[in-house]
N, C-alpha and C positions, 0 to 999 in steps of 0.2 A: 504494500499499500504506500502511495507517495507520502512523503513527510508533510507536504502542505495539507493534503486532504486529511491525513491522520490527525494533524494539529487542529483543523477545523472541526472535525467530529468530536475530538476530546474537549475542546473549548465549549462546544455547544452543550454537551452533556454535563460537563463540570459545572457549567453556569446554571442549567436549567433543572437538573435532577432534584435538587432540594425543593424548589418551588413546586415541581410536579407532584412530589410526594406529599407536600403540605396541602395542596389544593385537591389533587386527584387520587392520591394513594400510591400503593406500591407497584401497581401494574401499568407499565408504560406501553400499551398497545391498544388496538381497537377492541370494541365489544361486539357481541353477537346478538342480533335483534330478530332472530327467526330467518328462515330462508328468504322470505320476501322483504325482510327489514321493517315489518309492521308491528312488532310486538313492543309494548312499552315496558321498559325495565329500569331499575336503578343502575347507574353507570358501572359501579364496581361488579355487580352481579352479572352484567352483560360481558364484562372482561373475563370473569371466571367462566361464564358459559362458553366463551370463545375457546378457552383452553380445553374445556371438556369436549366441545364439538370437534376440535382438531384431533384430540386423542382418539375419539370414536372413529373419525375418518381414517386415521392411521392404523387403527386396530391394535393399539398398545394401551396398557401393558397386557400381555397374555399371562394367564396363570402359569403356564409352563415356563415362561421366561423369568418370572419372579421366584422360581424354585432355586435359582442360582444367583450369586452375586450379580447385581445389575448396575451398569454404569451409564450415567446421563451426561451429555454435553449440551449446555445452553449457550448458543453462539449469539452474542449481543444480549447479554443478560440483564442489562439495566441495573437496578438496584436489588435484583434477586427475586422479583415477584414470582415469575414463572418457575424459576429454579427451585425455590423453597416450596411452592405449591406442588410441583411434581414429585419432589423428594418425600413430602408428607403423605401424598396420595399413594405413591407406589409403595412406600414403607408400610402404610396401613393395609394395603392389599396383601403384601407378603406376610404380615402378621396374621391376617385372617385365614390365609392359606395354611399356615402352620396349625392354627386352631382347629380348622376344619379337617385336618389330617390327624386329629386326635392328639396334637402336641408331640408326636413322635418324630424325632429327627433322624432320618436314615443316612445323613451325611456325618459320619463320626469324626471327620476332619474339621468340622466347623468349630469356630470359637464359641466360648461360653455365651458372649453377647449375641451372636448370631442365633444360638440355640433358643434364646429367649424371644427374639424378634422375627425370626424367619430369615430368608436371604437378605443379606445386607444391600442396601440401596445407597449408592454414592453418586453425587452430582458435582459437576464442575461448570462454573459460569465464566465466560470470558467477555471483556469489554475493553474498549480503548480508554475509558475514563477512569483515572485513579479515584476520583470522587465516588463514582458509582461502585467500584470494587470494594472500597473501604466501607461505604454504607451498607452494601449487601452483606459484608462480613459481620458488621454490627447486628444486622437484622437476623442473621443466622444464629448468632449467640442468644439474642432475645427469644428466638423460637426454640432454643435448645437443640439446634441441629448443626452446631459448629463441627462436630466430629463426622458428619455426613456430607458436608458441602465444602467447596473450596472456590474462591473467586480470584481470578487472575486478570491483570492487564496484559492482553495478548492480541496479536494481529491474526485475524481469521484466515488471511491468505498464507500465513506461515505458522500454523498452530504448533505449539511446543509439546506435542504428544506423539508417542510412538504409533506405528500403524496398528489398526485393529484394536483400539483402546476402549470403544464405547458401544453400547447396545442401542442407544437412541441418540441421534443428533437432532436437536430441536433448534430451529431458527425461526423465531417469530419476529418479523419486521426488522431484520438486519440485512437481508440480501440487497436492499436498495442502496445501502451504503458501500457496497463492494465495487471497486473500480475495475475488477477483473472477475466477471461472473463465472467464467469457465474455471479459473484457478480456485475460486471459492468453493465450487461444487466438487472439484477434484479433491480438495482438502477434506470436505465433509465426507466424501467417500473413502478416502485413505484411512481416516481415523475410526470409521465404523468397523465393527466386527462383521464377519460373514454372518448373514441372517439378521443383522441389525437394521434398524429403521431410520429412514430420513424423513423428518417432518419440516417442510419449508413453507412458510407463509410470508408473502412479501408484497410490497407496492409494485405495481406494474402500470404500463400505459396500455391503451387499447391495442388489440391485434392490428397488424398492418399487412399489406400485401395486395394482390390483385383484386380480391373481393372487397376487402375493408378500405383500400386506399391507403396511401402513405400519410404520415403525419403532416398536417397543414402548417404553414408558417405561424399562424396564430396559436396552434397547439404546441409547437415547439417553443414559442415565446412563453407560454404559460408554464410549461415544464421547466424551462430555464429558471424562472422565478422560484419555483418550488425547490429546484436543485440548490439554488443560491441560499435559500433561507434555511433548509434542512441539512445542509452539508452533504448533498448527494452528488455522486459523479455523473450518474445517468440511471434510468431505469429502462427495462426491456419489457416485452410483452410475455404473457404466460406461455404461449406457443414456443417462443424462443427459449424460455427456461426448460420447457419439456424436452426440446431438442437437445439441449446440453445434457440433461439427465439421461436421456436415452443413449447418448454417446459413451456413457460410463457404465461400469458393471453393476447396474441395478436391474431388478426384476419387479414385477407387480407394481408398475408405475401408474399412479392415478393423479389426475389434475382436475381442478375446479376453480370456477370463478365465483367468489363469494362476495362480490362487490355490493350487491343489494343487501345482503345480510349485515354488513358492517357499516355501510354509508351513514346511517343515523348518528353514528358515534361523534362525528365532527360538530354537528349542531348541539349535541349534548355538551361537549367540551366548551364550545363558544358560550352557551348560556351559563355554565358554571364559572367561566372566566370573568363574568361581569359582577361577581360579588366584591364588596369592599376589600375583603382580606386578599382575594386573588389580584385585584387591581394594585393594591399596595405592594404585594409581593413581586409583581411584575416590575413596578417602578424602582424597586431596590435591587433587582437581580441582574441588571445590566442590559446593554443594547441588544446583544445576541439573543437573549431570551425574549425581549420585547418584540424583536423582528419576527421570531417564530410564532409568537402569539398573534401578532397582527396578520400572519399569513394563514391562520386557521381557516379563513373563508376561501382561500385558494383551494384547499383540499375538499371542502364541502362543495364548491362549484365544480371541481374537477370530477367528483363522483357523479354530480347531477348531469353533467354533459356526456359522461361516459368515457372521458379521456383517462381518468385515473381508475385503475382496477385493483382489486385485492385477489391475488392469485395464491393457490396453494398446491403443492406437489408432495405426495407421499410415495416412497419407494423402499424397497428392501434390497440390501446388498447381497 
C-alpha cells in the first residue's frame, strides 16, 4: 500500500473513530434493513443483523468446524466491533456443542481450559490505525476476551501471517480501501486454510460494460469526491470482484448485491449526526472528520441513483 494512501487512511480513522464510537457505537459498518430495505430498526440492531445475515450467507460457523480450534481474521477491524462479536458468538456455539455432547471431551490432547469451553476460538483484527488497534484492545479487556483476541497495525496487502493460518477471513467494508484489489484477495486466499471461508462485503460501483454502459463523467466526478473524503483509491464493480475471486483457488463462490438492504443506513446516520452532542463532537474532532460527516449525503445519493452498490462474496478455499 502506498505510503501516502496509508497515511490518509490512518489519519482518517485515528481522527474519527473516537467520535464514531461516542455517537454511533462500536460497529463501524452498514446495517441490514431487510432484503428490500423497508424494515424499521434501531441502528445498532441493524448493524448486528448485518453480521448475522453475512454469517448465514457464508454458512459459518458449522458445528463440525467448531469441534476444533478455530481462527478468525478480521481485515479492517475498526475498534473491534465485529471481531469481538464473532469471537463471543463462535465461542458460545463451541461451548454449546460440548454441552450437547454430554460434556465428554474426546480430544485428550486438549488443554484444561479448552475442556471447559469446547474448541478454542481465537481472532485477530488488523487495521492501519494505531488508535483503532489500541481502543479495540481496551474493549477486548473490558469484554474479558483479551486471551482470545489480538489486534495489530498491519497492511492487508502484506499480512504478517504464515500461509494457511485462518479458518475464516472476514472483510466487512475494507476492500474499498485497497489500492490493489487483486493483491488483497490473493493475500486473503494465502492466509486461509484449505476448507476455510472468505466473507467479503465491500463498497462497489454499479456494473459496467456493453449492457450497463461505462461510467459517465458525472458518475466519475461523484465517485472521485467520495474517494477523496473517505481515503479510497478507487472502487470496482461486484462482477469485477467475482472475476478476481474466480481466478484464485476458491470453490463454492457466491455473490450478491445487497444495496437495497443497507441503503437506509446512511439516512439513519445523517439523522443521528444532527444531535447537539454529535455536532459538538464533530466541531472538536478536526477537519478530516468534519469532511467525512459532510459527505454522508454523497453516499445516500449514490445509493439512490444506483451508482454506489454494496456487494458481497462468499467462497471456500
